[in-house]
LOMIMAR-721555 format. One record per residue (C-alpha): x, y, z. Coordinates in steps of 0.2 Angstrom, whole numbers, padded with zeros to 4 digits, always signed. Example, Ala and Ser with C-alpha at 12.3 -4.5 7.8 and 13.67 -1.06 7.14 Angstrom:
+0062-0022+0039+0068-0005+0036
This chain:
+0928+0556+0381+0928+0543+0366+0915+0530+0366+0913+0513+0355+0898+0521+0347+0912+0536+0340+0927+0521+0335+0912+0511+0326+0907+0527+0317+0922+0532+0312+0928+0514+0306+0911+0513+0296+0906+0497+0303+0890+0496+0291+0903+0496+0277+0914+0483+0285+0897+0473+0285+0897+0474+0268+0914+0469+0264+0913+0453+0277+0897+0450+0266+0903+0450+0249+0921+0438+0255+0907+0425+0263+0897+0424+0248+0908+0421+0236+0922+0412+0246+0906+0400+0252+0892+0404+0237+0903+0401+0224+0920+0396+0225+0918+0380+0240+0899+0372+0230+0910+0376+0214+0924+0366+0220+0910+0353+0226+0906+0350+0208+0922+0341+0207+0923+0332+0225+0936+0346+0230+0938+0352+0245+0950+0365+0249+0961+0362+0264+0962+0375+0281+0946+0381+0273+0942+0389+0287+0957+0397+0293+0959+0405+0274+0941+0411+0276+0945+0420+0292+0963+0426+0286+0955+0434+0273+0943+0442+0281+0953+0447+0293+0965+0457+0280+0949+0463+0271+0940+0472+0286+0953+0478+0296+0965+0485+0281+0948+0493+0277+0944+0499+0295+0963+0507+0293+0958+0515+0279+0940+0523+0282+0950+0530+0299+0966+0540+0290+0954+0543+0276+0946+0555+0290+0963+0560+0301+0967+0570+0283+0950+0574+0276+0943+0583+0294+0943+0602+0286+0934+0595+0272+0922+0587+0284+0918+0602+0295+0912+0610+0278+0904+0595+0271+0895+0589+0285+0901+0596+0302+0888+0586+0314+0897+0567+0307+0917+0573+0313+0922+0561+0325+0942+0566+0323+0947+0581+0332+0930+0580+0342+0926+0565+0348+0944+0555+0345+0959+0565+0344+0974+0564+0330+0984+0554+0340+0971+0540+0345+0966+0541+0327+0985+0538+0318+0986+0525+0331+0970+0515+0327+0977+0518+0310+0994+0509+0312+0985+0497+0324+0972+0491+0311+0981+0491+0295+0995+0480+0305+0981+0468+0309+0976+0466+0292+0994+0467+0283+0997+0455+0297+0981+0441+0290+0988+0446+0270+1007+0440+0279+1000+0425+0288+0993+0419+0268+1009+0421+0261+1015+0412+0272+1003+0397+0275+1000+0396+0256+1019+0399+0252+1015+0413+0240+1026+0430+0243+1015+0438+0231+1000+0437+0240+1008+0448+0254+1015+0460+0245+0997+0462+0238+0992+0466+0256+1006+0478+0257+1004+0484+0241+0984+0488+0246+0988+0497+0261+0999+0509+0253+0986+0512+0240+0976+0516+0254+0986+0528+0262+0991+0536+0247+0973+0538+0242+0969+0547+0259+0983+0558+0259+0983+0564+0242+0979+0557+0227+0959+0558+0232+0961+0577+0230+0966+0574+0209+0958+0571+0195+0950+0554+0192+0964+0543+0203+0958+0545+0216+0942+0536+0210+0949+0523+0202+0963+0517+0216+0947+0515+0228+0939+0507+0214+0952+0495+0211+0953+0490+0230+0935+0486+0228+0940+0476+0214+0954+0465+0223+0941+0462+0239+0932+0447+0226+0948+0444+0216+0960+0441+0230+0947+0425+0235+0951+0417+0218+0971+0420+0221+0970+0413+0237+0959+0399+0232+0969+0396+0216+0984+0395+0224+0979+0381+0238+0973+0371+0224+0990+0373+0214+0998+0367+0228+0988+0353+0232+0984+0345+0215+1000+0352+0203+1002+0347+0188+0983+0338+0188+0972+0355+0191+0979+0361+0175+0969+0346+0165+0953+0354+0172+0945+0371+0166+0943+0375+0188+0958+0386+0189+0952+0396+0176+0935+0396+0181+0938+0403+0200+0950+0417+0190+0933+0422+0178+0919+0420+0194+0930+0432+0206+0937+0443+0194+0917+0446+0188+0914+0450+0203+0930+0461+0207+0924+0469+0188+0906+0471+0195+0913+0481+0211+0925+0490+0200+0914+0498+0192+0899+0503+0206+0914+0508+0216+0919+0522+0203+0901+0525+0198+0899+0528+0220+0913+0539+0220+0909+0548+0208+0892+0556+0215+0901+0555+0232+0913+0569+0224+0898+0581+0217+0891+0577+0236+0905+0584+0244+0909+0599+0229+0909+0613+0243+0922+0606+0255+0933+0600+0239+0932+0616+0232+0934+0626+0249+0950+0613+0250+0957+0614+0230+0953+0598+0227+0952+0595+0206+0940+0583+0208+0929+0575+0195+0916+0590+0197+0924+0604+0201+0936+0605+0186+0924+0596+0171+0907+0604+0182+0892+0594+0186+0883+0595+0172+0898+0586+0161+0900+0573+0176+0881+0569+0176+0885+0564+0159+0900+0552+0164+0889+0547+0176+0876+0541+0165+0891+0535+0151+0898+0522+0165+0880+0517+0173+0875+0509+0153+0891+0502+0151+0888+0493+0169+0870+0488+0163+0876+0482+0146+0892+0474+0155+0882+0464+0167+0868+0461+0153+0881+0453+0143+0888+0442+0157+0871+0438+0162+0867+0432+0146+0882+0424+0138+0897+0421+0150+0887+0414+0166+0885+0396+0161+0867+0397+0168+0861+0410+0155+0847+0399+0152+0841+0400+0167+0828+0409+0173+0832+0413+0189+0848+0423+0182+0841+0431+0169+0824+0435+0182+0837+0442+0194+0846+0451+0183+0832+0461+0174+0823+0464+0192+0838+0466+0203+0851+0477+0190+0843+0484+0175+0827+0489+0181+0837+0499+0197+0850+0505+0186+0837+0513+0174+0831+0521+0188+0847+0526+0194+0850+0536+0175+0833+0543+0179+0840+0550+0196+0857+0555+0190+0849+0566+0176+0837+0575+0186+0848+0578+0202+0849+0594+0206+0852+0594+0225+0863+0588+0238+0853+0575+0247+0847+0570+0230+0864+0562+0227+0867+0557+0244+0851+0546+0238+0860+0541+0223+0875+0537+0233+0864+0525+0243+0854+0517+0228+0871+0512+0222+0875+0502+0237+0860+0494+0238+0863+0490+0218+0881+0483+0224+0873+0471+0239+0858+0465+0226+0874+0461+0211+0884+0452+0227+0869+0444+0231+0868+0436+0214+0884+0425+0222+0870+0413+0234+0861+0413+0219+0875+0404+0210+0879+0392+0226+0863+0383+0224+0863+0382+0206+0881+0374+0205+0872+0364+0220+0857+0358+0208+0870+0357+0194+0877+0343+0205+0862+0336+0209+0860+0330+0189+0877+0330+0186
């Protein structure tokens, strides 16, 4: 008999909480404090926040369900004790839950589009839903395409906050808003966090492909470790990790307005740089599945630290407002 616990496990409730955390910290940790420096507020800010939260969490939950729906046979090989679809939740129930959750997510997205009179917003959420469907049904089994598709969804979570907020600002303050750096700055901040999310999601997806190589090979998938081998994939992971380290360092020391602030560079050194060096070392030494699982969890930890910088940004914006 299916239980609430089964449903929460199927929807990856911990990942959903993490997504909710990202939306909250960027909306109220970056965007709102930034606007307060200009004595600006968003009309319907709570409504926009809740709709952004709903669209993100509902679509992601539906995506996790449909992923398990299509991956039942692979999961029976890779993680037989964690299979839920077909064991606790029937395929019909999983399919219905996917449709309901995806429908709720798209409805939230369409509500934002209607509220701001911008049809593009609604189309974006429909496209994201389609990406998750095609990823789960086909593209995740192809070389790199599936990894990039999921990483793109990771980028869109922070970026859509900037897009929605800027749409609201333009609607309220145009044409005066264009005489300020506000629109550009909000896009830079949300796209910056989006790029961080994209790269780490891509990194973790490739690591998961190594972890799942046995089941993927049985189902004739063409993931990176199967096509190029684990040795080459480890090199790709280490190069990607170095790129991430260099990019975040460049952002921290040269692009972020608080580059001279000691909080920012200390946060980068101890929160990102040192963990990334440890990660690169672990990737180089990993040769067991349990090690790849630990690496995957460690990447999530670094992502959490990185996204939490949004709270530091809010604090620094607050201090800047006091001294302005």
